[in-house]
N, C-alpha and C positions, 0 to 999 in steps of 0.2 A: 638185376642191372642190366641194362641194353643199350650200352652208347655202339657207336661205332667203334672206338677201341676195343671195348670189350670182346666186341663181337669178333673182331681182328684177330685180337689176341689171343683169344678161344680158337679161332679157326688154326693160325699157326701150331699153336700146339699139339692139335690133334694130328697135323700135318707132320710134325715129329720136328719141330724146329726149336730153337732156345730161345723164349722169350723173356724178355726184361722190360719192366718199365722205364722210361727217359725220366730224366728229371724234367720239373715242371718250371724252369729258369730260361727256358727261352736256348738254352746250349744244344739240345737234342743228344746230351751225355749221358750214358745208362745209368740209373739212381743205384749207384755205388753199393748202398746198404742192401739192395736186393740183389746184386749179382755177385757170387763170392767165386774167385777162382779156386779155391780148396774144396769147394763142393761140388764133384762131379753130376749131380742130380738134376736135370732139368726140372724147372717148375711143374708142378700137377695142376690141374683143373683148379685145385682149392684153394692153392698159392695165387694164380692169377685173378680168381673171383674176390680173394682179400684184396689185390693189390688195387682193381679196378673198382670195385663196391664200396671199399672202406677210405680207400687214399684217394680218388679220385684221379688218375693217371689220364690225360687226353691224348698218348700216343701209344705207339707200341716200337719197342726196339727187337732186334733181331741177334744174336752172337752170330757173326759168322766165321771169328777164329780166334786165335790165341790173342 
């Protein structure tokens, strides 16, 4: 998978950002099924690959606070 969103998500992950895919309904809200407040681990490259190759997310979200 080499979409712009996928490349951007991987770059953000490599830079230490907490990447979450947005919902695909136009709201730009995080896809809450992927972003869990009770899980303190940042998504790794395998998780990002799964989101963007299997689920076809077209945007990139970054957690910037609580």
